[in-house]
Every structure is written in C-alpha cells, then in structure tokens.
BADRENBA-938004 format. One record per residue (C-alpha): x, y, z; residue in three letters. Coordinates in steps of 0.05 Angstrom, whole numbers, always signed. Layout:
<xx=X yy=Y zz=Z rest=ala>
...
***
This chain:
<xx=+4887 yy=+3167 zz=-1620 rest=unk>
<xx=+4884 yy=+3138 zz=-1549 rest=unk>
<xx=+4943 yy=+3151 zz=-1504 rest=unk>
<xx=+4972 yy=+3121 zz=-1441 rest=unk>
<xx=+4957 yy=+3156 zz=-1375 rest=unk>
<xx=+5029 yy=+3178 zz=-1368 rest=unk>
<xx=+5022 yy=+3215 zz=-1433 rest=unk>
<xx=+4955 yy=+3246 zz=-1415 rest=unk>
<xx=+4986 yy=+3273 zz=-1351 rest=unk>
<xx=+5035 yy=+3312 zz=-1394 rest=unk>
<xx=+4997 yy=+3328 zz=-1458 rest=unk>
<xx=+4927 yy=+3348 zz=-1435 rest=unk>
<xx=+4930 yy=+3423 zz=-1432 rest=unk>
<xx=+4890 yy=+3487 zz=-1443 rest=unk>
<xx=+4885 yy=+3507 zz=-1516 rest=unk>
<xx=+4943 yy=+3551 zz=-1537 rest=unk>
<xx=+4932 yy=+3625 zz=-1542 rest=unk>
<xx=+4955 yy=+3669 zz=-1600 rest=unk>
<xx=+5023 yy=+3672 zz=-1566 rest=unk>
<xx=+5035 yy=+3598 zz=-1585 rest=unk>
<xx=+5064 yy=+3582 zz=-1517 rest=unk>
<xx=+5091 yy=+3511 zz=-1506 rest=unk>
<xx=+5077 yy=+3508 zz=-1431 rest=unk>
<xx=+5006 yy=+3524 zz=-1411 rest=unk>
<xx=+4995 yy=+3595 zz=-1387 rest=unk>
<xx=+4968 yy=+3614 zz=-1318 rest=unk>
<xx=+4900 yy=+3649 zz=-1321 rest=unk>
<xx=+4903 yy=+3695 zz=-1260 rest=unk>
<xx=+4837 yy=+3731 zz=-1268 rest=unk>
<xx=+4777 yy=+3736 zz=-1223 rest=unk>
<xx=+4726 yy=+3745 zz=-1280 rest=unk>
<xx=+4717 yy=+3740 zz=-1355 rest=unk>
<xx=+4686 yy=+3787 zz=-1407 rest=unk>
<xx=+4630 yy=+3779 zz=-1458 rest=unk>
<xx=+4620 yy=+3803 zz=-1529 rest=unk>
<xx=+4549 yy=+3826 zz=-1516 rest=unk>
<xx=+4496 yy=+3836 zz=-1462 rest=unk>
<xx=+4459 yy=+3776 zz=-1492 rest=unk>
<xx=+4520 yy=+3731 zz=-1484 rest=unk>
<xx=+4527 yy=+3754 zz=-1412 rest=unk>
<xx=+4453 yy=+3739 zz=-1397 rest=unk>
<xx=+4458 yy=+3671 zz=-1431 rest=unk>
<xx=+4518 yy=+3652 zz=-1389 rest=unk>
<xx=+4480 yy=+3663 zz=-1325 rest=unk>
<xx=+4415 yy=+3632 zz=-1350 rest=unk>
<xx=+4443 yy=+3564 zz=-1371 rest=unk>
<xx=+4490 yy=+3526 zz=-1325 rest=unk>
<xx=+4505 yy=+3476 zz=-1380 rest=unk>
<xx=+4539 yy=+3528 zz=-1425 rest=unk>
<xx=+4614 yy=+3517 zz=-1431 rest=unk>
<xx=+4633 yy=+3589 zz=-1417 rest=unk>
<xx=+4676 yy=+3622 zz=-1363 rest=unk>
<xx=+4640 yy=+3672 zz=-1319 rest=unk>
<xx=+4679 yy=+3679 zz=-1255 rest=unk>
<xx=+4738 yy=+3641 zz=-1227 rest=unk>
<xx=+4698 yy=+3616 zz=-1168 rest=unk>
<xx=+4655 yy=+3580 zz=-1220 rest=unk>
<xx=+4708 yy=+3558 zz=-1270 rest=unk>
<xx=+4776 yy=+3579 zz=-1296 rest=unk>
<xx=+4817 yy=+3552 zz=-1355 rest=unk>
<xx=+4877 yy=+3534 zz=-1311 rest=unk>
<xx=+4833 yy=+3498 zz=-1261 rest=unk>
<xx=+4796 yy=+3463 zz=-1317 rest=unk>
<xx=+4862 yy=+3436 zz=-1344 rest=unk>
<xx=+4879 yy=+3405 zz=-1277 rest=unk>
<xx=+4809 yy=+3375 zz=-1272 rest=unk>
<xx=+4813 yy=+3346 zz=-1342 rest=unk>
<xx=+4879 yy=+3312 zz=-1326 rest=unk>
<xx=+4854 yy=+3282 zz=-1261 rest=unk>
<xx=+4790 yy=+3257 zz=-1294 rest=unk>
<xx=+4831 yy=+3225 zz=-1350 rest=unk>
<xx=+4879 yy=+3192 zz=-1301 rest=unk>
<xx=+4823 yy=+3164 zz=-1257 rest=unk>
<xx=+4781 yy=+3143 zz=-1317 rest=unk>
<xx=+4724 yy=+3191 zz=-1298 rest=unk>
<xx=+4675 yy=+3230 zz=-1341 rest=unk>
<xx=+4685 yy=+3296 zz=-1303 rest=unk>
<xx=+4712 yy=+3328 zz=-1240 rest=unk>
<xx=+4711 yy=+3388 zz=-1194 rest=unk>
<xx=+4771 yy=+3420 zz=-1159 rest=unk>
<xx=+4769 yy=+3449 zz=-1089 rest=unk>
<xx=+4814 yy=+3492 zz=-1045 rest=unk>
<xx=+4836 yy=+3433 zz=-1001 rest=unk>
<xx=+4826 yy=+3359 zz=-993 rest=unk>
<xx=+4780 yy=+3370 zz=-934 rest=unk>
<xx=+4739 yy=+3418 zz=-976 rest=unk>
<xx=+4731 yy=+3361 zz=-1027 rest=unk>
<xx=+4708 yy=+3314 zz=-972 rest=unk>
<xx=+4661 yy=+3363 zz=-938 rest=unk>
<xx=+4631 yy=+3386 zz=-1005 rest=unk>
<xx=+4617 yy=+3314 zz=-1024 rest=unk>
<xx=+4582 yy=+3301 zz=-957 rest=unk>
<xx=+4541 yy=+3365 zz=-962 rest=unk>
<xx=+4521 yy=+3354 zz=-1034 rest=unk>
<xx=+4495 yy=+3283 zz=-1027 rest=unk>
<xx=+4473 yy=+3279 zz=-954 rest=unk>
<xx=+4415 yy=+3315 zz=-920 rest=unk>
<xx=+4374 yy=+3315 zz=-856 rest=unk>
<xx=+4353 yy=+3245 zz=-837 rest=unk>
<xx=+4406 yy=+3210 zz=-880 rest=unk>
<xx=+4457 yy=+3159 zz=-857 rest=unk>
<xx=+4529 yy=+3149 zz=-879 rest=unk>
<xx=+4571 yy=+3087 zz=-868 rest=unk>
<xx=+4645 yy=+3102 zz=-861 rest=unk>
<xx=+4708 yy=+3062 zz=-848 rest=unk>
<xx=+4731 yy=+3077 zz=-777 rest=unk>
<xx=+4802 yy=+3085 zz=-804 rest=unk>
<xx=+4797 yy=+3154 zz=-834 rest=unk>
<xx=+4836 yy=+3219 zz=-829 rest=unk>
<xx=+4826 yy=+3255 zz=-763 rest=unk>
<xx=+4791 yy=+3315 zz=-793 rest=unk>
<xx=+4743 yy=+3270 zz=-831 rest=unk>
<xx=+4727 yy=+3235 zz=-765 rest=unk>
<xx=+4712 yy=+3304 zz=-735 rest=unk>
<xx=+4664 yy=+3321 zz=-792 rest=unk>
<xx=+4628 yy=+3255 zz=-784 rest=unk>
<xx=+4621 yy=+3258 zz=-708 rest=unk>
<xx=+4616 yy=+3333 zz=-693 rest=unk>
<xx=+4588 yy=+3370 zz=-753 rest=unk>
<xx=+4544 yy=+3323 zz=-793 rest=unk>
<xx=+4500 yy=+3310 zz=-732 rest=unk>
<xx=+4484 yy=+3384 zz=-729 rest=unk>
<xx=+4447 yy=+3375 zz=-795 rest=unk>
<xx=+4413 yy=+3311 zz=-773 rest=unk>
<xx=+4460 yy=+3265 zz=-810 rest=unk>
<xx=+4479 yy=+3201 zz=-773 rest=unk>
<xx=+4539 yy=+3155 zz=-785 rest=unk>
<xx=+4561 yy=+3085 zz=-771 rest=unk>
<xx=+4633 yy=+3060 zz=-771 rest=unk>
<xx=+4659 yy=+2993 zz=-796 rest=unk>
<xx=+4727 yy=+2960 zz=-788 rest=unk>
<xx=+4767 yy=+2959 zz=-854 rest=unk>
<xx=+4792 yy=+2890 zz=-835 rest=unk>
<xx=+4721 yy=+2863 zz=-827 rest=unk>
<xx=+4684 yy=+2882 zz=-892 rest=unk>
<xx=+4634 yy=+2827 zz=-879 rest=unk>
<xx=+4604 yy=+2871 zz=-824 rest=unk>
<xx=+4583 yy=+2927 zz=-872 rest=unk>
<xx=+4518 yy=+2895 zz=-895 rest=unk>
<xx=+4489 yy=+2894 zz=-824 rest=unk>
<xx=+4500 yy=+2970 zz=-818 rest=unk>
<xx=+4458 yy=+2988 zz=-879 rest=unk>
<xx=+4392 yy=+3023 zz=-862 rest=unk>
<xx=+4335 yy=+3047 zz=-905 rest=unk>
<xx=+4363 yy=+3117 zz=-900 rest=unk>
<xx=+4436 yy=+3098 zz=-917 rest=unk>
<xx=+4456 yy=+3143 zz=-974 rest=unk>
<xx=+4533 yy=+3139 zz=-976 rest=unk>
<xx=+4591 yy=+3093 zz=-960 rest=unk>
<xx=+4659 yy=+3127 zz=-951 rest=unk>
<xx=+4728 yy=+3098 zz=-942 rest=unk>
<xx=+4803 yy=+3108 zz=-954 rest=unk>
<xx=+4844 yy=+3052 zz=-984 rest=unk>
<xx=+4900 yy=+3049 zz=-964 rest=unk>
<xx=+4876 yy=+3080 zz=-900 rest=unk>
<xx=+4910 yy=+3136 zz=-861 rest=unk>
<xx=+4954 yy=+3119 zz=-824 rest=unk>
<xx=+4942 yy=+3044 zz=-814 rest=unk>
<xx=+4950 yy=+3025 zz=-888 rest=unk>
<xx=+4890 yy=+2979 zz=-886 rest=unk>
<xx=+4866 yy=+2955 zz=-954 rest=unk>
<xx=+4796 yy=+2936 zz=-974 rest=unk>
<xx=+4768 yy=+2900 zz=-1034 rest=unk>
<xx=+4738 yy=+2958 zz=-1073 rest=unk>
<xx=+4700 yy=+2913 zz=-1121 rest=unk>
<xx=+4667 yy=+2875 zz=-1063 rest=unk>
<xx=+4643 yy=+2940 zz=-1030 rest=unk>
<xx=+4620 yy=+2969 zz=-1096 rest=unk>
<xx=+4576 yy=+2908 zz=-1109 rest=unk>
<xx=+4544 yy=+2916 zz=-1041 rest=unk>
<xx=+4532 yy=+2990 zz=-1052 rest=unk>
<xx=+4501 yy=+2981 zz=-1121 rest=unk>
<xx=+4455 yy=+2927 zz=-1094 rest=unk>
<xx=+4430 yy=+2975 zz=-1041 rest=unk>
<xx=+4432 yy=+3039 zz=-1083 rest=unk>
<xx=+4485 yy=+3072 zz=-1039 rest=unk>
<xx=+4534 yy=+3123 zz=-1066 rest=unk>
<xx=+4605 yy=+3095 zz=-1059 rest=unk>
<xx=+4660 yy=+3146 zz=-1047 rest=unk>
<xx=+4734 yy=+3128 zz=-1043 rest=unk>
<xx=+4790 yy=+3172 zz=-1019 rest=unk>
<xx=+4849 yy=+3153 zz=-1064 rest=unk>
<xx=+4899 yy=+3202 zz=-1034 rest=unk>
<xx=+4951 yy=+3151 zz=-1011 rest=unk>
<xx=+4952 yy=+3112 zz=-1076 rest=unk>
<xx=+4939 yy=+3167 zz=-1129 rest=unk>
<xx=+4913 yy=+3148 zz=-1199 rest=unk>
<xx=+4984 yy=+3127 zz=-1217 rest=unk>
<xx=+4977 yy=+3068 zz=-1170 rest=unk>
<xx=+4902 yy=+3054 zz=-1165 rest=unk>
<xx=+4837 yy=+3073 zz=-1201 rest=unk>
<xx=+4777 yy=+3058 zz=-1155 rest=unk>
<xx=+4726 yy=+3076 zz=-1210 rest=unk>
<xx=+4751 yy=+3016 zz=-1249 rest=unk>
<xx=+4728 yy=+2972 zz=-1191 rest=unk>
<xx=+4660 yy=+3004 zz=-1183 rest=unk>
<xx=+4667 yy=+3066 zz=-1140 rest=unk>
<xx=+4620 yy=+3124 zz=-1158 rest=unk>
<xx=+4664 yy=+3182 zz=-1136 rest=unk>
<xx=+4739 yy=+3186 zz=-1122 rest=unk>
<xx=+4770 yy=+3244 zz=-1085 rest=unk>
<xx=+4839 yy=+3268 zz=-1066 rest=unk>
<xx=+4876 yy=+3316 zz=-1023 rest=unk>
<xx=+4919 yy=+3341 zz=-1081 rest=unk>
<xx=+4963 yy=+3374 zz=-1028 rest=unk>
<xx=+4997 yy=+3307 zz=-1019 rest=unk>
<xx=+5027 yy=+3263 zz=-1074 rest=unk>
<xx=+4991 yy=+3300 zz=-1130 rest=unk>
<xx=+5032 yy=+3363 zz=-1115 rest=unk>
<xx=+5090 yy=+3322 zz=-1091 rest=unk>
<xx=+5133 yy=+3379 zz=-1065 rest=unk>
<xx=+5094 yy=+3408 zz=-1006 rest=unk>
<xx=+5079 yy=+3474 zz=-1041 rest=unk>
<xx=+5004 yy=+3485 zz=-1047 rest=unk>
<xx=+4937 yy=+3462 zz=-1021 rest=unk>
<xx=+4883 yy=+3431 zz=-1065 rest=unk>
<xx=+4829 yy=+3379 zz=-1071 rest=unk>
<xx=+4793 yy=+3344 zz=-1127 rest=unk>
<xx=+4733 yy=+3298 zz=-1137 rest=unk>
<xx=+4720 yy=+3258 zz=-1201 rest=unk>
<xx=+4665 yy=+3212 zz=-1225 rest=unk>
<xx=+4603 yy=+3210 zz=-1269 rest=unk>
<xx=+4583 yy=+3276 zz=-1302 rest=unk>
<xx=+4514 yy=+3279 zz=-1269 rest=unk>
<xx=+4544 yy=+3270 zz=-1200 rest=unk>
<xx=+4599 yy=+3321 zz=-1212 rest=unk>
<xx=+4548 yy=+3372 zz=-1237 rest=unk>
<xx=+4513 yy=+3370 zz=-1169 rest=unk>
<xx=+4580 yy=+3379 zz=-1134 rest=unk>
<xx=+4598 yy=+3436 zz=-1181 rest=unk>
<xx=+4534 yy=+3473 zz=-1162 rest=unk>
<xx=+4551 yy=+3465 zz=-1088 rest=unk>
<xx=+4623 yy=+3489 zz=-1096 rest=unk>
<xx=+4603 yy=+3546 zz=-1143 rest=unk>
<xx=+4553 yy=+3573 zz=-1092 rest=unk>
<xx=+4590 yy=+3560 zz=-1027 rest=unk>
<xx=+4660 yy=+3580 zz=-1050 rest=unk>
<xx=+4713 yy=+3527 zz=-1033 rest=unk>
<xx=+4742 yy=+3534 zz=-1103 rest=unk>
<xx=+4814 yy=+3519 zz=-1123 rest=unk>
<xx=+4855 yy=+3580 zz=-1140 rest=unk>
<xx=+4883 yy=+3584 zz=-1211 rest=unk>
<xx=+4954 yy=+3590 zz=-1185 rest=unk>
<xx=+4949 yy=+3526 zz=-1143 rest=unk>
<xx=+4915 yy=+3491 zz=-1202 rest=unk>
<xx=+4973 yy=+3511 zz=-1247 rest=unk>
<xx=+5023 yy=+3481 zz=-1197 rest=unk>
<xx=+4983 yy=+3417 zz=-1190 rest=unk>
<xx=+4973 yy=+3408 zz=-1265 rest=unk>
<xx=+5049 yy=+3415 zz=-1276 rest=unk>
<xx=+5061 yy=+3366 zz=-1219 rest=unk>
<xx=+5019 yy=+3313 zz=-1253 rest=unk>
<xx=+5071 yy=+3311 zz=-1309 rest=unk>
<xx=+5118 yy=+3274 zz=-1262 rest=unk>
<xx=+5067 yy=+3236 zz=-1220 rest=unk>
<xx=+5080 yy=+3167 zz=-1249 rest=unk>
<xx=+5156 yy=+3168 zz=-1244 rest=unk>
<xx=+5151 yy=+3199 zz=-1175 rest=unk>
<xx=+5103 yy=+3145 zz=-1149 rest=unk>
<xx=+5148 yy=+3090 zz=-1177 rest=unk>
<xx=+5208 yy=+3118 zz=-1139 rest=unk>
<xx=+5167 yy=+3131 zz=-1075 rest=unk>
<xx=+5144 yy=+3058 zz=-1077 rest=unk>
<xx=+5212 yy=+3029 zz=-1093 rest=unk>
<xx=+5244 yy=+3066 zz=-1035 rest=unk>
<xx=+5186 yy=+3049 zz=-988 rest=unk>
<xx=+5188 yy=+2975 zz=-1002 rest=unk>
<xx=+5263 yy=+2972 zz=-990 rest=unk>
<xx=+5255 yy=+3009 zz=-924 rest=unk>
<xx=+5197 yy=+2965 zz=-901 rest=unk>
<xx=+5237 yy=+2902 zz=-916 rest=unk>
<xx=+5298 yy=+2928 zz=-878 rest=unk>
<xx=+5257 yy=+2946 zz=-816 rest=unk>
<xx=+5219 yy=+2880 zz=-812 rest=unk>
<xx=+5272 yy=+2847 zz=-769 rest=unk>
<xx=+5299 yy=+2907 zz=-731 rest=unk>
<xx=+5304 yy=+2891 zz=-656 rest=unk>
<xx=+5271 yy=+2957 zz=-636 rest=unk>
<xx=+5212 yy=+2951 zz=-684 rest=unk>
<xx=+5154 yy=+2906 zz=-665 rest=unk>
<xx=+5114 yy=+2912 zz=-729 rest=unk>
<xx=+5122 yy=+2940 zz=-799 rest=unk>
<xx=+5063 yy=+2952 zz=-846 rest=unk>
<xx=+5067 yy=+2964 zz=-921 rest=unk>
<xx=+5016 yy=+2941 zz=-973 rest=unk>
<xx=+5067 yy=+2903 zz=-1015 rest=unk>
<xx=+5099 yy=+2865 zz=-957 rest=unk>
<xx=+5075 yy=+2793 zz=-961 rest=unk>
<xx=+5055 yy=+2792 zz=-888 rest=unk>
<xx=+5006 yy=+2850 zz=-898 rest=unk>
<xx=+4936 yy=+2823 zz=-881 rest=unk>
<xx=+4908 yy=+2846 zz=-948 rest=unk>
<xx=+4970 yy=+2834 zz=-990 rest=unk>
<xx=+4933 yy=+2796 zz=-1045 rest=unk>
<xx=+4880 yy=+2850 zz=-1051 rest=unk>
<xx=+4933 yy=+2904 zz=-1054 rest=unk>
<xx=+4969 yy=+2867 zz=-1110 rest=unk>
<xx=+4904 yy=+2862 zz=-1149 rest=unk>
<xx=+4883 yy=+2935 zz=-1141 rest=unk>
<xx=+4949 yy=+2972 zz=-1138 rest=unk>
<xx=+5007 yy=+2974 zz=-1187 rest=unk>
<xx=+5055 yy=+2985 zz=-1128 rest=unk>
<xx=+5051 yy=+2994 zz=-1053 rest=unk>
<xx=+5053 yy=+3070 zz=-1051 rest=unk>
<xx=+5099 yy=+3115 zz=-1012 rest=unk>
<xx=+5077 yy=+3106 zz=-940 rest=unk>
<xx=+5108 yy=+3058 zz=-889 rest=unk>
<xx=+5086 yy=+3052 zz=-816 rest=unk>
<xx=+5121 yy=+3016 zz=-760 rest=unk>
<xx=+5114 yy=+3007 zz=-685 rest=unk>
<xx=+5173 yy=+3028 zz=-642 rest=unk>
<xx=+5181 yy=+2984 zz=-581 rest=unk>
<xx=+5173 yy=+3025 zz=-517 rest=unk>
<xx=+5109 yy=+3062 zz=-534 rest=unk>
<xx=+5099 yy=+3137 zz=-537 rest=unk>
<xx=+5165 yy=+3155 zz=-503 rest=unk>
<xx=+5206 yy=+3114 zz=-552 rest=unk>
<xx=+5166 yy=+3142 zz=-610 rest=unk>
<xx=+5182 yy=+3213 zz=-589 rest=unk>
<xx=+5255 yy=+3197 zz=-578 rest=unk>
<xx=+5257 yy=+3168 zz=-648 rest=unk>
<xx=+5228 yy=+3231 zz=-678 rest=unk>
<xx=+5275 yy=+3276 zz=-638 rest=unk>
<xx=+5335 yy=+3236 zz=-661 rest=unk>
<xx=+5322 yy=+3244 zz=-735 rest=unk>
<xx=+5375 yy=+3285 zz=-771 rest=unk>
<xx=+5350 yy=+3289 zz=-843 rest=unk>
<xx=+5278 yy=+3266 zz=-845 rest=unk>
<xx=+5229 yy=+3323 zz=-834 rest=unk>
<xx=+5179 yy=+3326 zz=-777 rest=unk>
<xx=+5115 yy=+3355 zz=-805 rest=unk>
<xx=+5042 yy=+3335 zz=-811 rest=unk>
<xx=+5042 yy=+3333 zz=-887 rest=unk>
<xx=+5057 yy=+3273 zz=-932 rest=unk>
<xx=+5071 yy=+3257 zz=-1004 rest=unk>
<xx=+5130 yy=+3304 zz=-1009 rest=unk>
<xx=+5195 yy=+3294 zz=-1048 rest=unk>
<xx=+5227 yy=+3299 zz=-979 rest=unk>
<xx=+5217 yy=+3242 zz=-930 rest=unk>
<xx=+5172 yy=+3259 zz=-871 rest=unk>
<xx=+5161 yy=+3227 zz=-804 rest=unk>
<xx=+5100 yy=+3237 zz=-760 rest=unk>
<xx=+5069 yy=+3209 zz=-697 rest=unk>
<xx=+4994 yy=+3200 zz=-713 rest=unk>
<xx=+4972 yy=+3189 zz=-640 rest=unk>
<xx=+4995 yy=+3258 zz=-619 rest=unk>
<xx=+4982 yy=+3296 zz=-684 rest=unk>
<xx=+4935 yy=+3279 zz=-742 rest=unk>
<xx=+4892 yy=+3231 zz=-700 rest=unk>
<xx=+4900 yy=+3264 zz=-631 rest=unk>
<xx=+4826 yy=+3283 zz=-630 rest=unk>
<xx=+4806 yy=+3210 zz=-628 rest=unk>
<xx=+4801 yy=+3177 zz=-559 rest=unk>
<xx=+4853 yy=+3126 zz=-540 rest=unk>
<xx=+4801 yy=+3072 zz=-550 rest=unk>
<xx=+4784 yy=+3098 zz=-620 rest=unk>
<xx=+4857 yy=+3101 zz=-639 rest=unk>
<xx=+4868 yy=+3030 zz=-615 rest=unk>
<xx=+4808 yy=+3006 zz=-656 rest=unk>
<xx=+4840 yy=+3031 zz=-721 rest=unk>
<xx=+4911 yy=+3008 zz=-704 rest=unk>
<xx=+4940 yy=+3074 zz=-682 rest=unk>
<xx=+4984 yy=+3052 zz=-624 rest=unk>
<xx=+5025 yy=+3098 zz=-579 rest=unk>
<xx=+5090 yy=+3080 zz=-613 rest=unk>
<xx=+5065 yy=+3081 zz=-685 rest=unk>
<xx=+5109 yy=+3121 zz=-733 rest=unk>
<xx=+5086 yy=+3140 zz=-803 rest=unk>
<xx=+5140 yy=+3152 zz=-855 rest=unk>
<xx=+5122 yy=+3186 zz=-920 rest=unk>
<xx=+5181 yy=+3160 zz=-959 rest=unk>
<xx=+5212 yy=+3213 zz=-1004 rest=unk>
<xx=+5255 yy=+3213 zz=-1066 rest=unk>
<xx=+5323 yy=+3218 zz=-1032 rest=unk>
<xx=+5372 yy=+3161 zz=-1041 rest=unk>
<xx=+5343 yy=+3102 zz=-1004 rest=unk>
<xx=+5406 yy=+3089 zz=-964 rest=unk>
<xx=+5406 yy=+3160 zz=-937 rest=unk>
<xx=+5333 yy=+3152 zz=-914 rest=unk>
<xx=+5349 yy=+3085 zz=-883 rest=unk>
<xx=+5411 yy=+3110 zz=-848 rest=unk>
<xx=+5372 yy=+3166 zz=-815 rest=unk>
<xx=+5317 yy=+3117 zz=-792 rest=unk>
<xx=+5368 yy=+3067 zz=-766 rest=unk>
<xx=+5410 yy=+3117 zz=-727 rest=unk>
<xx=+5346 yy=+3146 zz=-695 rest=unk>
<xx=+5323 yy=+3076 zz=-675 rest=unk>
<xx=+5389 yy=+3065 zz=-639 rest=unk>
<xx=+5374 yy=+3125 zz=-596 rest=unk>
<xx=+5304 yy=+3106 zz=-573 rest=unk>
***
C-alpha cells in the first residue's frame, strides 16, 4: 500500500528486534558478528551483499535515516555522511577526476566555493561559474571535459531560484551529471529528482535536524550512482555516526509540519518588512516581486524558512541591527526551531572577495534570517525593535 511522504517520514523504520520496541532502537556498535568464517569471508568478498560489517560501511540506524530520505526525495538509494560538506566533497571526489571540468552556480555556500577554487585545482579539476539569474549562459560554458553541473536552489544566502527542469534537459543532452543541493527547501518543499536532477544532497545539520543538535549530510539518487559514492565514503571514512543518524531519523517525523510553520512565519515577516523605511530590499521566494516567483511556485510547495533583507546604511547598520537583537540568536547555523540572524558578508561568505560577493547579491548590509518556530509576532517585534536602533 503506497503512503504519503508525511507517513513515510514517520513509519519507515528498522525492523523490530525481539524486544518489540515501538520506537526504533539506536545501534551503537562499531562492528557486527558472523555465524561462521564463511559468512565473514563472503561479506568482504561481495559488496552487493546486504550485510552489516562495520559501522563505517553501514549501520541499521544510519540505514533507516537513508531509507527515509530516499523515500522523501523519490530516490532509489542514498548514502549518509558526517556533515553536509562531506556530502558535497564526497560527490565531487567520486565523480570528478584529473582533467575534468565542473560548472557551478556562483551563488553557493562559502565552503563549497573554497573547495571549487582552492582544492579541486590541486587534483587538476577546473571549474566555471554561472549566474543563477542568467541560466541562458550555461550552454556556452560546457566543454568536452565537463562532467558535472552543481547548484543550490534556493541559493545561500541570496535565495535565487533556477528552473531545475530546464537545467536538467541541458545536462541530459550533454551527458553531464546534474547535482542539486536541496538544503534550503528540504524534500518537504521541493524534490529536484522529479524535475530531472541526477543526485540531490543536503546538509542534514540544518532543517532536517531542525533543532541545532547534530551534524550530518546525505546524498540520494539512482542506485548505480549511490553505489559509487558508497565505495568512496566506505573507504575514506566521512561516515555518519549512528547516534546522529538516530537523531536525524526522529527529526524527519516532524519535518513536514515544521517546514509549513517555518514558511508561514517567513512569508508574514517578509511581507511586513517590504515597506519598512530602514529596509531597502526584501527577498523571499514566495513574494510576488521575487525575480523567479513563478518558477518557485512551480517547483516548491512553499517558500521555505529563510528571508533576506538589506538594511540601509551598509555594514555598520547591519552590525548595529545584529547587536540590537534581544531574542533572535546570532549564530552561523540555520534551519533551527529558534530564529537565527547572520551577516553573510562577514561570516559564511567572508572568504569571497568583495567583487565575488557583489556578483552573487551579498551586499554589505545583507541580513539572513532563518525564521524559527516561535510565535511570528515575537520574531517580528525583535526584528522591528532592532531596525529602529540601526
């Protein structure tokens, strides 16, 4: 019997043990035993065997989390990693090699930018950037050695949106692996595989966890692609711990209702800030003046939980705003039940040059709010009183 995703997020779980537990147990073990020497030898001889060997390779608790994420994204299989950046780096290292070329959106997380510009060139892998707001420029960047196209939608922190189906068609035509970071939307809001992406990845640290407790990453997609990723993760070690997987799997049980509330709060805040005298611009995917509003409405069930706005007065006013906050947290995480404010130009994207930040819409006074689950009026009151002081 087929079930809705909201049900899968709750009901997919590891087979019950002889204890008949209702909530799934936590398998905190580094290794697993065998009934015979022959079974042990067979487990190491055949990678396709569905048998647990060592928790760096697989673990029942981790497998439960992977199964849920694959079901929610509409994927055949998945692999979990220790962090979101481990998911990104493992994907790059699995499918790119010396002499290859990757096309990436210029609007990506700061650490992803560092991998593309500082580390991949050490292995002879080159990159080209394109502007998320100019998808028509992608085709001209394709080379004979282009093997991957990577992007975030919505992007961090500019909330740029791209037509996933359009990019997927271009990638398929040119036999390019299409990878989408779905961290800001989550599968409760958007499923890029449905629009033609080959692989979807997440920093599960963010909205998937939802309470700022643990680190984690995940990649989902076709079974043959995931198997290649599995071999890389198994042998290089960026595996997700069973404890973190247990937390993340339980978190998925509330993902859909959390994302609905995040989005409801975020839209109300974005609408209230649109005409504030100390704010020059507000960006949110489900505001009608967002440049890709129609695409967002097609691909996303709601606008997600992130709002950005530009405080008039530049970097000094931005810092005054942050310092004046009384309830909203200042931290470099996002996707928490608690509202969070950050200043991308001096934190997550500080490694970019001023010119690079400007190119992706990160202005000196840009504030990113990860809208939490508090009462919306309390969040708004804190933002408004802080704006009065900057």
